[in-house]
C-alpha positions as CSV (number, residue, x, y, z in Angstrom):
1,M,-10.9,-42.0,22.9
2,T,-8.1,-45.1,22.7
3,A,-8.1,-48.1,24.8
4,Q,-5.2,-46.5,26.7
5,T,-6.3,-42.9,27.2
6,S,-9.3,-45.2,28.9
7,M,-7.1,-47.2,30.8
8,D,-4.6,-44.0,32.3
9,L,-7.7,-42.6,33.2
10,F,-9.1,-45.7,35.4
11,D,-5.5,-46.4,36.6
12,K,-5.1,-42.2,37.6
13,G,-7.9,-41.4,38.5
14,S,-9.0,-37.6,38.9
15,S,-10.1,-34.9,40.8
16,S,-13.9,-36.1,41.1
17,M,-13.3,-39.4,40.3
18,R,-11.9,-42.0,42.8
19,V,-11.9,-45.8,43.0
20,A,-12.8,-46.9,46.5
21,R,-12.6,-50.0,47.9
22,S,-14.2,-53.3,46.9
23,S,-16.8,-54.8,49.8
24,M,-16.1,-58.9,50.2
25,V,-19.5,-59.3,50.5
26,D,-20.9,-58.2,47.8
27,E,-18.7,-57.3,45.1
28,R,-19.5,-53.4,44.5
29,T,-17.1,-51.4,43.8
30,E,-16.9,-47.2,43.9
31,I,-15.2,-46.4,39.8
32,F,-16.9,-42.9,40.2
33,D,-17.9,-40.4,42.6
34,G,-19.0,-36.9,40.7
35,A,-21.8,-33.7,41.7
36,G,-24.5,-36.0,39.8
37,I,-23.6,-38.9,39.3
38,R,-22.0,-42.3,41.1
39,V,-21.0,-45.3,39.3
40,V,-20.5,-48.9,41.0
41,A,-19.3,-51.7,39.7
42,V,-20.7,-55.3,40.2
43,P,-18.1,-57.6,38.1
44,R,-19.7,-61.5,38.0
45,N,-18.9,-63.8,35.2
46,S,-20.5,-62.9,31.5
47,P,-17.5,-63.7,29.5
48,G,-17.7,-60.6,26.7
49,L,-21.1,-58.8,28.0
50,L,-20.7,-55.8,30.7
51,V,-24.1,-54.6,31.4
52,V,-24.2,-50.8,31.7
53,S,-27.3,-49.7,33.9
54,F,-29.3,-46.2,34.3
55,T,-31.6,-45.2,37.7
56,G,-34.9,-43.9,37.1
57,R,-36.2,-40.9,38.2
58,D,-36.3,-41.2,41.6
59,H,-39.2,-39.8,44.8
60,A,-35.9,-38.9,46.5
61,P,-32.5,-39.3,44.9
62,P,-30.2,-41.0,45.3
63,A,-31.5,-44.7,44.4
64,E,-29.5,-46.9,47.4
65,I,-28.7,-49.6,44.5
66,G,-28.3,-49.6,40.4
67,A,-31.2,-50.2,37.9
68,G,-31.8,-54.1,37.6
69,E,-29.0,-54.3,39.9
70,G,-30.3,-57.3,42.2
71,F,-31.7,-58.8,38.9
72,L,-28.2,-58.6,36.5
73,T,-26.6,-59.8,39.9
74,K,-28.4,-62.9,40.2
75,N,-28.1,-64.0,36.8
76,D,-24.6,-63.6,36.6
77,V,-24.0,-60.7,34.4
78,D,-21.4,-58.5,34.7
79,A,-22.6,-55.0,35.3
80,V,-21.7,-50.8,35.6
81,H,-24.7,-49.2,37.4
82,V,-24.9,-45.4,37.0
83,I,-27.4,-43.3,39.9
84,S,-27.6,-40.6,39.5
85,K,-27.6,-37.5,42.5
86,Q,-31.2,-36.1,41.5
87,N,-33.9,-36.2,38.8
88,H,-31.0,-34.8,36.4
89,W,-32.1,-36.2,33.2
90,W,-28.3,-36.4,32.6
91,N,-28.2,-33.3,32.5
92,T,-25.1,-32.5,35.0
93,P,-21.2,-31.1,34.6
94,D,-19.8,-34.5,35.2
95,W,-21.8,-37.0,32.7
96,S,-18.8,-36.9,30.4
97,E,-16.2,-37.9,32.6
98,A,-18.3,-40.1,34.7
99,L,-18.8,-42.2,30.6
100,K,-14.6,-42.2,31.0
101,A,-14.3,-43.7,33.9
102,I,-16.8,-46.8,32.5
103,A,-14.9,-47.1,29.4
104,A,-11.7,-47.5,31.3
105,Y,-13.5,-49.8,33.4
106,A,-14.9,-52.1,30.5
107,V,-10.8,-52.5,28.8
108,T,-10.1,-54.1,32.2
109,R,-12.9,-56.7,32.0
110,G,-11.3,-57.3,28.4
111,G,-13.7,-55.4,26.5
112,P,-16.5,-56.9,26.2
113,E,-19.4,-56.0,24.7
114,I,-21.8,-53.1,26.0
115,V,-25.0,-52.8,26.8
116,T,-27.1,-49.7,28.0
117,Y,-30.3,-50.5,29.9
118,G,-32.7,-48.1,31.4
119,S,-36.2,-47.5,32.4
120,S,-37.8,-43.8,31.7
121,M,-35.3,-41.5,32.9
122,G,-32.9,-44.7,33.0
123,G,-34.3,-45.3,29.7
124,H,-33.3,-41.5,28.0
125,G,-29.7,-42.2,29.3
126,A,-29.0,-45.7,27.8
127,L,-30.1,-44.1,24.7
128,V,-28.0,-41.0,24.6
129,A,-24.4,-42.6,26.3
130,S,-25.0,-45.4,23.8
131,K,-22.9,-44.1,20.7
132,P,-20.0,-42.6,24.0
133,L,-19.5,-45.9,25.5
134,G,-19.7,-47.5,21.4
135,A,-22.6,-49.7,22.8
136,A,-23.6,-52.7,20.4
137,R,-27.5,-52.7,22.0
138,V,-29.9,-50.4,23.9
139,V,-32.6,-51.6,26.1
140,A,-35.0,-49.4,27.2
141,Y,-38.5,-49.1,28.5
142,A,-40.7,-46.7,28.3
143,P,-37.5,-44.2,27.5
144,Q,-38.3,-39.8,27.4
145,F,-36.9,-38.9,24.3
146,S,-35.8,-35.6,25.9
147,V,-37.1,-33.5,28.6
148,D,-36.3,-30.2,26.9
149,P,-39.7,-27.7,27.1
150,K,-37.7,-26.4,23.2
151,L,-37.4,-30.4,22.3
152,V,-41.1,-31.3,23.3
153,P,-42.8,-28.4,24.5
154,W,-45.7,-30.8,25.0
155,E,-44.8,-33.1,27.5
156,K,-45.9,-32.0,30.8
157,R,-45.1,-34.9,33.2
158,W,-41.7,-34.0,35.2
159,L,-42.1,-29.6,34.8
160,S,-40.7,-30.3,38.3
161,D,-37.6,-31.2,37.4
162,V,-37.4,-29.3,34.2
163,K,-37.2,-26.0,36.7
164,S,-33.9,-26.6,37.7
165,I,-32.1,-28.5,34.6
166,K,-29.7,-26.4,33.1
167,F,-29.8,-28.9,29.5
168,M,-26.4,-29.4,27.9
169,G,-26.5,-32.1,26.5
170,A,-25.2,-32.9,22.8
171,P,-28.2,-33.5,20.0
172,F,-30.1,-36.7,20.6
173,A,-28.8,-38.2,17.5
174,D,-24.9,-37.7,18.5
175,S,-25.8,-39.5,21.2
176,V,-27.3,-42.8,20.1
177,A,-25.2,-45.6,18.7
178,A,-26.7,-46.1,15.0
179,T,-27.0,-49.3,15.4
180,D,-30.5,-51.4,14.7
181,C,-29.9,-53.6,18.2
182,I,-32.3,-50.4,20.0
183,F,-35.0,-52.1,21.9
184,I,-37.4,-50.1,22.9
185,F,-40.8,-51.6,25.7
186,S,-43.2,-48.7,25.7
187,D,-47.2,-48.6,25.6
188,P,-48.3,-48.0,22.0
189,F,-51.7,-46.2,23.1
190,F,-50.0,-44.7,26.2
191,E,-49.9,-41.6,23.6
192,A,-47.2,-39.6,26.4
193,D,-45.4,-42.2,26.0
194,Q,-45.6,-43.2,21.7
195,R,-45.1,-39.4,20.8
196,H,-41.0,-39.7,22.8
197,V,-40.8,-43.5,20.6
198,M,-42.3,-41.8,17.2
199,E,-39.3,-38.7,18.2
200,I,-36.2,-41.5,19.0
201,S,-36.9,-43.5,16.0
202,R,-37.3,-40.3,13.5
203,H,-33.3,-40.5,14.4
204,A,-32.0,-44.0,15.3
205,P,-33.7,-47.3,14.0
206,I,-35.4,-48.8,17.1
207,R,-36.9,-52.1,17.5
208,H,-40.3,-51.5,19.2
209,L,-41.7,-54.2,21.2
210,R,-45.3,-53.3,22.2
211,V,-46.9,-53.8,25.8
212,A,-50.4,-53.2,25.1
213,F,-52.4,-51.5,27.3
214,A,-48.9,-51.4,29.9
215,D,-49.3,-47.2,30.2
216,H,-46.2,-45.9,31.5
217,D,-45.8,-48.9,33.9
218,V,-44.3,-51.7,31.1
219,S,-41.5,-53.3,34.0
220,R,-44.1,-53.9,35.9
221,V,-46.5,-54.9,33.6
222,L,-44.3,-57.5,31.8
223,S,-43.2,-58.7,35.6
224,D,-46.9,-59.6,36.3
225,C,-46.8,-61.7,32.9
226,G,-43.9,-63.2,34.5
227,L,-42.2,-62.0,31.5
228,L,-40.2,-59.7,32.0
229,S,-36.7,-61.6,33.9
230,K,-36.8,-63.5,30.6
231,I,-37.6,-60.8,27.7
232,T,-34.6,-58.2,29.4
233,L,-32.1,-61.4,29.4
234,Q,-32.7,-62.3,25.8
235,A,-32.8,-58.6,25.2
236,L,-29.5,-57.8,27.0
237,R,-27.6,-60.8,25.0
238,G,-29.0,-59.4,21.0
239,E,-31.4,-62.6,20.7
240,L,-34.8,-61.9,21.3
241,S,-37.8,-62.2,18.6
242,V,-39.7,-59.5,17.9
243,S,-42.6,-61.5,16.7
244,E,-41.9,-64.5,20.0
245,F,-42.2,-61.5,22.9
246,L,-45.5,-60.5,20.9
247,R,-46.7,-64.1,20.7
248,S,-45.6,-64.3,24.7
249,Y,-47.1,-61.3,25.7
250,R,-50.5,-62.1,24.4
251,A,-50.2,-65.1,25.5
252,H,-49.7,-64.1,29.2
253,R,-51.4,-60.4,29.0
254,G,-55.0,-61.7,31.0
255,R,-52.6,-62.4,34.1
256,T,-52.4,-59.0,35.5
257,A,-55.1,-56.5,36.6
258,L,-53.0,-53.6,35.7
259,V,-53.6,-54.8,31.7
260,Y,-57.0,-54.5,32.6
261,G,-56.8,-51.4,33.6
262,G,-54.8,-50.1,30.9
263,V,-57.7,-51.2,28.6
264,S,-60.1,-49.7,31.1
265,R,-58.5,-46.1,30.7
266,L,-58.4,-46.2,27.1
267,L,-61.9,-46.5,27.1
268,H,-62.7,-44.3,29.0
269,Q,-60.7,-41.8,27.0
270,R,-62.1,-43.2,23.5
271,K,-66.0,-42.0,26.1
272,H,-66.7,-46.1,25.5
273,I,-68.2,-45.5,29.4
274,D,-69.9,-49.1,29.6
275,P,-66.9,-51.5,28.4
276,A,-64.5,-49.2,30.4
277,L,-66.5,-50.1,33.4
278,A,-66.6,-53.3,32.8
279,F,-62.5,-53.4,32.3
280,G,-62.2,-51.1,35.0
281,R,-64.6,-52.9,37.8
282,R,-62.5,-56.3,36.2
283,A,-58.9,-55.1,37.0
284,F,-59.9,-53.6,40.6
285,E,-61.4,-57.7,41.6
286,M,-58.5,-58.9,40.4
287,L,-56.2,-56.2,42.9
288,V,-58.7,-57.4,46.1
289,A,-58.7,-61.0,45.5
290,D,-54.6,-60.8,45.2
291,K,-53.6,-62.3,48.8
292,S,-49.6,-61.5,48.1
293,G,-50.9,-58.8,49.9
294,K,-47.9,-57.0,47.2
295,A,-48.7,-52.7,47.6
296,N,-47.0,-50.4,45.1
297,A,-47.6,-47.2,43.4
298,E,-48.3,-48.8,39.9
299,R,-51.5,-50.4,42.2
300,D,-52.3,-47.6,43.1
301,R,-52.5,-45.7,40.0
302,L,-55.1,-48.7,38.6
303,V,-57.4,-48.1,41.5
304,T,-57.7,-43.9,41.8
305,G,-57.6,-44.6,37.5
306,Y,-61.4,-47.2,38.0
307,L,-62.1,-44.1,41.3
308,E,-62.0,-41.1,38.1
309,L,-64.3,-43.6,36.3
310,L,-66.9,-43.8,39.0
311,V,-66.8,-39.8,40.6
312,D,-66.7,-38.9,36.1
313,Q,-69.9,-41.3,36.1
314,K,-71.4,-40.0,39.8
315,R,-71.1,-43.4,41.0
316,A,-70.7,-42.1,44.5
317,E,-71.5,-45.0,46.3
318,D,-69.7,-47.6,44.0
319,A,-66.7,-45.5,44.6
320,L,-67.2,-45.1,48.1
321,S,-66.9,-49.0,48.1
322,V,-63.9,-49.0,46.1
323,S,-61.9,-46.7,48.4
324,E,-62.7,-48.5,51.4
325,Q,-62.2,-51.7,50.1
326,W,-58.7,-50.8,49.0
327,R,-57.8,-48.2,52.6
328,D,-55.5,-50.3,54.0
329,R,-53.6,-51.5,51.2
330,R,-52.7,-48.4,49.8
331,S,-49.0,-47.7,49.5
332,G,-48.9,-44.2,48.8
333,R,-50.2,-40.6,47.2
334,H,-53.6,-40.6,49.2
335,F,-54.2,-36.8,48.7
336,V,-55.3,-38.7,45.0
337,F,-57.4,-41.3,47.1
338,R,-58.6,-38.0,49.9
339,R,-59.9,-36.0,46.7
340,L,-61.7,-38.7,45.1
341,E,-63.4,-39.6,48.4
342,A,-63.8,-36.0,48.9
343,Q,-66.1,-35.7,45.3
344,A,-68.1,-38.4,46.0
345,L,-69.3,-38.2,49.4
346,A,-70.1,-34.6,47.5
347,Q,-71.9,-36.4,45.1
348,S,-74.1,-38.6,47.3
349,G,-74.8,-35.6,49.9
350,Q,-72.0,-35.5,52.7
351,T,-70.7,-32.4,52.3
352,Q,-69.8,-31.8,55.1
353,A,-68.0,-34.9,55.1
354,A,-66.5,-34.0,52.2
355,C,-65.3,-31.0,53.5
356,D,-62.9,-33.2,56.0
357,E,-61.9,-35.2,53.2
358,I,-61.0,-32.3,50.9
359,E,-58.8,-30.5,54.4
360,R,-56.5,-33.8,54.2
361,A,-55.8,-33.9,51.3
362,M,-55.0,-30.3,51.0
363,A,-53.0,-30.6,54.3
364,E,-51.0,-33.9,52.9
365,R,-50.3,-32.4,49.1
366,P,-51.3,-28.6,49.6
367,S,-49.7,-27.5,46.0
368,E,-52.0,-30.1,43.7
369,R,-54.0,-27.5,42.0
370,T,-56.3,-30.1,41.2
371,T,-57.0,-30.5,44.5
372,H,-57.5,-26.5,44.6
373,T,-60.1,-26.9,42.5
374,I,-61.6,-30.5,43.8
375,A,-61.8,-28.3,47.1
376,A,-63.5,-25.0,45.7
377,E,-66.3,-26.8,43.8
378,I,-66.9,-29.4,47.3
379,F,-66.9,-25.1,49.0
380,Q,-69.4,-24.4,46.7
381,K,-71.8,-26.8,47.5
382,S,-71.7,-27.1,50.8
383,D,-73.2,-23.4,51.0
384,D,-70.9,-22.6,54.1
385,A,-69.6,-19.1,54.0
386,H,-67.8,-19.8,57.1
387,R,-65.5,-22.9,56.7
388,T,-65.0,-21.7,53.1
389,L,-63.7,-18.5,54.5
390,E,-61.4,-20.2,57.4
391,F,-60.6,-22.9,54.7
392,F,-59.2,-20.1,52.4
393,Q,-57.2,-18.4,55.2
394,R,-55.6,-21.2,56.3
395,H,-54.5,-22.2,52.2
396,E,-53.9,-18.9,51.1
397,G,-50.6,-19.1,50.3
398,D,-51.2,-22.0,48.4
399,L,-54.5,-21.2,46.6
400,S,-53.0,-18.1,45.3
401,R,-50.1,-19.5,43.2
402,Y,-52.1,-20.8,40.3
403,P,-54.4,-18.4,38.1
404,A,-57.1,-21.3,38.0
405,S,-57.4,-21.5,42.0
406,I,-57.5,-17.5,42.6
407,I,-60.4,-17.7,39.7
408,A,-62.3,-20.2,41.2
409,F,-61.8,-19.2,44.9
410,V,-62.4,-15.3,43.4
411,R,-65.4,-16.6,42.4
412,L,-67.0,-18.1,45.2
413,L,-65.9,-15.7,47.6
414,Q,-67.6,-13.4,45.6
415,N,-70.9,-15.4,46.6
416,Y,-70.8,-16.1,49.7
417,G,-70.8,-12.1,50.2
418,H,-66.8,-11.7,51.0
419,M,-65.6,-9.3,48.4
420,A,-63.0,-7.8,50.1
421,V,-61.4,-11.3,50.5
422,A,-61.8,-12.4,46.9
423,E,-60.6,-8.4,45.5
424,Q,-57.3,-9.0,47.8
425,L,-57.1,-12.4,46.0
426,L,-57.9,-10.8,42.6
427,M,-54.7,-8.4,42.6
428,K,-52.1,-10.9,44.6
429,G,-52.6,-13.0,41.0
430,A,-52.4,-10.6,38.7
431,A,-49.5,-9.3,40.6
432,S,-48.4,-12.3,40.8
433,S,-49.0,-13.8,37.4
434,P,-49.5,-10.7,35.2
435,K,-48.6,-12.5,32.0
436,D,-51.3,-14.7,32.3
437,E,-53.8,-12.0,30.6
438,K,-56.7,-14.6,29.8
439,A,-57.3,-15.6,33.1
440,M,-56.8,-12.5,35.2
441,K,-59.4,-11.1,32.7
442,S,-61.3,-14.0,33.4
443,A,-61.5,-13.2,37.0
444,R,-61.7,-9.5,37.0
445,K,-65.5,-9.8,34.5
446,L,-66.6,-11.0,38.0
447,F,-66.3,-8.0,40.0
448,G,-67.9,-6.4,36.3
449,A,-64.9,-5.1,35.0
450,E,-63.7,-6.1,31.4
451,T,-60.4,-4.8,31.5
């Protein structure tokens, strides 16, 4: 696309693109508004540089502002923010038109050097937009190579998004700029993300900035270390040294509880239980000692990871103590805390209290399969046939959605003598999951039938 064509597109607009009024207060200008994407320009004073940011996955899209918008504005960096209206992972019909609008806007800014930037889903967007935009650099935090099950069949984290996506993008190698300035920040020990990094590196040369023990919370860890702003600006400007970054990160990573939590999770995975407990305890103590009052999902995940370790090791009293200390500081995901607390209560012999807590977890997030499994385990320990039947009848619609839940409750109902209800559940499961023969065969064996 020529510069003149880009200028024409920007000046004339199209049926799905409009130029909105600029706000004299924040200088934000909407340059594109389509079915799946909104693009906002925030002009500042960074001659020769234009950062194009992409929003990450959002629990309730669209985000109100662009990724890193406050940070880039504060640092006087000329920016365009691409905001997704759904978690479509940039598989949306207006993708190409949005990129054309950005290219056209860049011409009006004097043809600056373009750098794409984002985290997770936004990191994927930064990568696949780099070649169409002619980006000189890409800065991506914990990016995904793809979420298309045909390309990454091992990726299970974003399945709720994938169900509604019609994959339509160009092959990855055709979308990523052929440059050696692709900065990728990720945890080399976090396998879920590392597999994506390996796939990306097969298609494009990358500079891997290893943020060890951060899991998927790379940006938060670097922020807690006091490094995020500095290293992001250096990367955006092409001034970042990989070796200097590694030295700086190693010197500062002890500041954040998230790193201690990451070490604990890794040790837990590798069955080094005693040191895992020690690092988990240290991470939790650091969080409790932090009087800033900050509450966020990353800290919640650290605590739930430690609770899972304690529950796994049957350290019920310690788990209940941790849960009690963190109760007033939770930012969300209460159902996860509830089901872990329910397990700890059951382990400590408080079965009725455990039943109450798992009921609350089910009420908050009834579709979670893990909660179903824990509920079955707790009601088995409760030895309360009447309450088990009542629980099943209240939640039957959700408990009969998954083969694993069906098997667990068929067994439980059978053990308590509710044979007719168990048979009905089995028949319903067989009808709803006819292809899951392994699961259905396992359930039918409960009734003495091999097939």
